[in-house]
C-alpha positions as CSV (number, residue, x, y, z in Angstrom):
1,X,-0.4,13.4,-7.8
2,X,0.0,11.8,-4.4
3,X,2.9,9.6,-5.6
4,X,4.9,12.7,-6.6
5,X,4.6,14.1,-3.0
6,X,5.6,10.8,-1.5
7,X,8.5,10.5,-3.9
8,X,9.7,14.0,-3.0
9,X,9.8,13.1,0.7
10,X,11.6,9.8,-0.1
11,X,14.2,11.8,-2.2
12,X,14.8,14.1,0.7
13,X,15.3,11.2,3.1
14,X,17.5,9.4,0.6
15,X,19.7,12.5,0.3
16,X,20.1,12.7,4.1
17,X,20.8,9.1,4.4
18,X,23.4,9.0,1.6
19,X,25.1,11.9,3.2
20,X,25.6,9.8,6.3
21,X,27.2,7.1,4.2
22,X,24.2,4.7,4.2
23,X,23.6,2.4,1.3
24,X,20.5,3.8,-0.5
25,X,18.2,2.4,-3.2
26,X,17.2,4.7,-6.0
27,X,13.6,6.2,-5.9
28,X,12.7,3.9,-8.8
29,X,13.8,0.8,-6.9
30,X,11.9,1.9,-3.8
31,X,8.6,2.5,-5.7
32,X,8.9,-0.4,-8.3
33,X,7.0,-2.8,-6.0
34,X,4.2,-0.4,-5.3
35,X,3.7,0.3,-9.0
36,X,3.7,-3.4,-10.0
37,X,2.1,-5.2,-6.9
38,X,-1.5,-6.4,-6.9
39,X,-3.7,-7.9,-4.3
40,X,-6.0,-10.2,-6.1
41,X,-6.9,-8.3,-9.3
42,X,-6.8,-4.9,-7.4
43,X,-3.9,-2.6,-7.9
44,X,-3.1,1.1,-7.3
45,X,-4.3,3.7,-9.8
46,X,-7.3,1.7,-10.8
47,X,-10.4,3.8,-11.6
48,X,-13.7,3.5,-9.8
49,X,-15.1,1.6,-12.8
50,X,-12.4,-0.8,-12.9
51,X,-12.8,-1.6,-9.1
52,X,-16.6,-2.1,-9.6
53,X,-15.9,-4.7,-12.1
54,X,-13.7,-6.7,-9.7
55,X,-15.6,-6.1,-6.4
56,X,-19.3,-6.3,-7.3
57,X,-20.6,-5.9,-3.7
58,X,-21.7,-2.4,-2.7
59,X,-19.1,-0.7,-0.5
60,X,-19.7,1.6,2.5
61,X,-18.3,4.9,1.3
62,X,-16.9,7.5,3.6
63,X,-17.4,11.2,3.2
64,X,-14.9,12.9,0.9
65,X,-12.3,14.9,2.8
66,X,-9.8,17.5,1.5
67,X,-6.2,16.7,2.8
68,X,-4.0,19.7,3.4
69,X,-0.9,17.5,2.9
70,X,-1.5,16.9,-0.7
71,X,-4.5,19.2,-1.6
72,X,-6.5,16.3,-2.9
73,X,-9.9,14.7,-1.9
74,X,-9.8,11.4,-0.2
75,X,-12.3,8.8,0.7
76,X,-12.6,5.1,1.7
77,X,-14.6,2.3,0.2
78,X,-15.1,-0.5,2.8
79,X,-16.1,-4.0,1.7
80,X,-16.5,-5.4,5.2
81,X,-17.6,-8.9,4.2
82,X,-14.6,-9.3,2.0
83,X,-12.1,-7.6,4.4
84,X,-11.0,-5.0,2.0
85,X,-10.8,-1.3,2.3
86,X,-9.8,0.9,-0.6
87,X,-8.4,4.5,-0.3
88,X,-9.4,6.6,-3.3
89,X,-8.3,10.0,-4.3
90,X,-9.2,12.8,-6.8
91,X,-7.9,16.2,-7.6
92,X,-11.4,17.8,-7.5
93,X,-14.3,17.4,-5.1
94,X,-16.7,14.8,-6.6
95,X,-14.2,14.2,-9.4
96,X,-13.1,10.8,-10.9
97,X,-11.1,8.9,-8.4
98,X,-8.3,6.4,-8.5
99,X,-7.2,3.8,-5.9
100,X,-4.3,5.0,-3.8
101,X,-4.3,2.2,-1.2
102,X,-5.5,-1.3,-0.5
103,X,-5.9,-2.4,3.0
104,X,-6.8,-6.1,3.6
105,X,-7.8,-7.8,7.0
106,X,-9.0,-11.0,8.5
107,X,-11.9,-11.9,6.1
108,X,-9.8,-11.1,2.9
109,X,-9.0,-14.2,0.8
110,X,-7.1,-12.2,-1.8
111,X,-3.4,-12.8,-2.2
112,X,-0.5,-10.6,-3.4
113,X,1.1,-11.0,-6.8
114,X,3.5,-13.4,-5.1
115,X,0.9,-15.6,-3.3
116,X,1.1,-13.9,0.2
117,X,-2.2,-13.4,1.9
118,X,-3.9,-13.4,5.4
119,X,-2.6,-16.4,7.3
120,X,0.8,-16.6,5.3
121,X,3.8,-17.2,7.5
122,X,6.7,-14.8,8.0
123,X,9.0,-17.3,6.4
124,X,6.8,-17.4,3.3
125,X,6.8,-13.5,3.2
126,X,10.5,-13.3,3.7
127,X,11.1,-15.7,0.8
128,X,8.7,-14.1,-1.5
129,X,9.8,-10.5,-0.8
130,X,13.5,-10.9,0.1
131,X,14.7,-8.5,-2.6
132,X,12.3,-5.8,-1.5
133,X,12.7,-6.2,2.3
134,X,13.3,-2.9,4.0
135,X,15.1,-3.8,7.2
136,X,15.3,-0.2,8.5
137,X,11.4,0.3,8.3
138,X,10.4,-3.2,9.3
139,X,9.8,-4.1,12.9
140,X,10.0,-7.9,12.9
141,X,8.3,-10.0,13.9
142,X,5.3,-7.6,13.9
143,X,5.8,-5.6,10.7
144,X,7.5,-6.6,7.3
145,X,8.0,-3.7,4.9
146,X,8.5,-4.6,1.2
147,X,9.6,-1.4,-0.6
148,X,9.1,1.6,1.8
149,X,6.5,2.9,4.1
150,X,6.2,5.8,1.5
151,X,5.1,3.4,-1.0
152,X,5.1,-0.4,-0.7
153,X,3.6,-3.5,0.8
154,X,3.3,-3.5,4.6
155,X,2.4,-6.8,6.2
156,X,1.5,-7.0,9.9
157,X,1.7,-10.2,11.8
158,X,0.1,-11.8,14.8
159,X,1.3,-15.2,16.2
160,X,3.8,-15.5,13.2
161,X,1.1,-15.1,10.5
162,X,0.0,-12.3,8.3
163,X,-2.9,-10.5,10.0
164,X,-3.3,-7.5,7.6
165,X,-1.8,-6.3,4.3
166,X,-1.5,-2.7,3.1
167,X,-0.4,-1.6,-0.3
168,X,0.3,2.1,-0.8
169,X,1.9,5.0,1.0
170,X,1.5,4.5,4.8
171,X,3.5,7.8,5.4
172,X,4.2,11.1,3.6
């Protein structure tokens, strides 16, 4: 599915980087965080039914769109009052969907598996995600990337505090 496309892109980038003598993490290491991380009880690859058990409010649902990049159907579920937006994907139009991304903003009170949430400090984030810190893709002090932009946890900052959290693939 989508992860295999992102993994292929990462593999190509890793091959180029290693040819230049750069120290490179394996694909498994790069995607390990994305596969294991949670925001509250939400995680990637959850089904629609699983999401509905956790977020009981009715979301605003976008129109389904076919993306040429991966040949899959994408849509967003927005829970405005909770500050959560989920990206969902399916192989067929109208087919069963799974969560491909989790985006949290100001109203979100959920925290990551390591206790990071909206309002956490950069120091807290650096301590919690030191092993997964991606120096090359981060733009401190505005953006901290744990894992990779092709699949990881991206934390944006305003005034030294987390202003948004994104779990998933932010680039292909």
